[in-house]
C-alpha positions, -999 to 999 in steps of 0.1 A, spaced: 267 240 -497 249 250 -464 251 215 -454 284 207 -464 299 237 -446 280 228 -417 291 190 -419 326 202 -418 323 226 -389 309 197 -370 340 180 -382 361 203 -366 346 204 -332 349 167 -336 384 165 -344 392 191 -321 374 173 -289 397 146 -297 427 166 -297 416 181 -262 413 144 -249 447 138 -258 460 171 -241 445 158 -211 457 125 -216 482 110 -189 487 76 -203 504 66 -237 488 82 -269 467 59 -290 478 77 -320 516 75 -316 523 62 -348 558 63 -349 587 89 -343 575 112 -367 534 109 -358 527 116 -321 496 133 -309 508 129 -276 542 149 -280 527 177 -299 494 181 -274 520 181 -245 541 206 -262 543 243 -249 528 252 -281 495 236 -270 483 263 -250 476 298 -259 473 322 -229 469 289 -211 440 279 -228 444 245 -248 446 251 -282 421 226 -289 396 243 -270 403 275 -294 396 249 -320 360 236 -304 350 278 -299 364 283 -336 345 257 -354 315 262 -333 315 298 -343 319 288 -380 289 265 -380 267 294 -363 276 315 -393 273 288 -418 237 281 -403 230 318 -406 241 318 -438 266 347 -434 290 338 -460 315 368 -456 315 365 -423 321 328 -422 352 336 -449 364 366 -425 362 343 -398 379 311 -417 409 330 -429 427 336 -393 416 301 -385 433 287 -416 463 310 -409 468 297 -372 464 263 -383 493 269 -410 512 281 -380 506 253 -360 517 231 -389 546 252 -392 555 246 -354 550 208 -362 574 202 -390 602 228 -381 598 231 -341 588 199 -329 594 174 -355 564 154 -347 529 156 -365 499 154 -347 468 133 -367 443 154 -355 461 184 -361 467 178 -396 428 168 -400 419 200 -385 443 218 -410 425 200 -439 390 208 -424 397 245 -418 411 246 -454 382 232 -469 359 258 -450 382 285 -461 379 276 -499 345 265 -498 336 296 -479 357 317 -506 339 300 -535 307 306 -521 312 342 -514 325 351 -549 296 335 -565 272 355 -544 290 385 -552 291 378 -590 255 368 -588 246 399 -573 268 421 -598 242 446 -615 267 448 -644 268 411 -655 238 408 -676 215 375 -668 229 344 -687 263 356 -693 
């Protein structure tokens, strides 16, 4: 599980780095697919920064933290860190769907990555809690 979670955290860093490149791009976006899918519009919108910091930088830092927690096998802390990341990613998806009306491929990929990390961290945490439960007899 550790390897899969670490790979997902690394994937999140890569996707966030691609979104950051898009944030600073001045020419046309290579992922401008149609009027509903355009990373350039999303990454140049007012919602692409938080306190002046590009959301993609926050994503890179967040995925790096998640990766460190995975490597330390701190699964409860991983879950505690992943859930706010998932909530923020869902908020950004809401902005894309209902405010901007345009989706970013990198943002959707990041939502998939943080969703997977959150679900795996939840499952791992639950399994580890069950295995340490003294009330559960071995083999039950």
